[in-house]
N, C-alpha and C positions, 0 to 999 in steps of 0.2 A: 551606167551599169545598173540594171534592175536587180534588186535583191528581194527575195520572198518575204512574207510577213515575219516580223520578229516575234520572239517569244516574250511573254510577260516578265520573265526573269531578267531579260535584257533591260527592259524599261525600269524595273525596280532597282536593279543594280546601278543604272545610270543615275536615277534620282538619289539614291543613297550616296553614291560617290560625289554627286554634285552638291548635296547639302553639306557633306563633310568638307569638301574643298571650299565651298562658300563660307562656311563657318570659320575655317582656318584663315581665309583671306580677311574676313570681317574682324576677327580677333587680332590679326597682325596689324591691320590699319588702325584699329582702336588703340592699340598700344603705341604705335610709332608716329602716327600723324599728329601734328600740332593742333591745338584747339582752333576751330574756325569753321567756316561753312562747308569746306570739303569733308572734314571729319564728320560733321553732322549729316551730310548727304549720304556718304558711303556707309555709315554705320547705323543709319536709321532702320529700325525694325518694327514689325507688326507682330503681335503675339496674341492670336485668338486662343481662347481656352474654353474647355467644357468641364463642368464638374463642380463639386464632387457628386458622384452618382452613388446613391445609397439604395441597396437592395436588401430588404428585410424579409427573410423567409422564416418560417416557424422553427426550423432546425438550426439555421445559422443566419448571421447578418454579414453583409459584405459592403464595404465602401471603397470605391475606386475614384481616384482623381485628386486634384484637378489635372486634366490632361491639357498640355499646351504645346503649340508648335510655333517656334520663333522663325519668322521669315524675314530676310533682309534683301536688299538690292544685290549684295555680293553673293547671297545664297542663290539667287536666280542666275547671276553671272557664272557661278560655279556649276550649275546644272547645264547651262549652254556649253561651257568648256568641256564638261564630262561627256556630253552627247557628241560633240565634235570629235573628241579623242576616241570615243568608243566606235563611232561611225568610221573613222579612218583605220582603226585596227581590225574591225570585223567586217 
């Protein structure tokens, strides 16, 4: 069954739902798995960050940051699960 092009809102909502679901799964496993290689593997995260960004204008000064995104294996699993769920519903 061919479906026309999806809207960007669909992809943004799937990514958001996936990151929330993956974060929940990661927190759940971090809390209940015993110490060992499985816990280290499933709860391993990468956190790239940018900042702080300082913008100094004559009238005002603005500092933003640091901005960080925490990506884990279970976050990616959550994105895949959210995409499969959304694809089956819509």
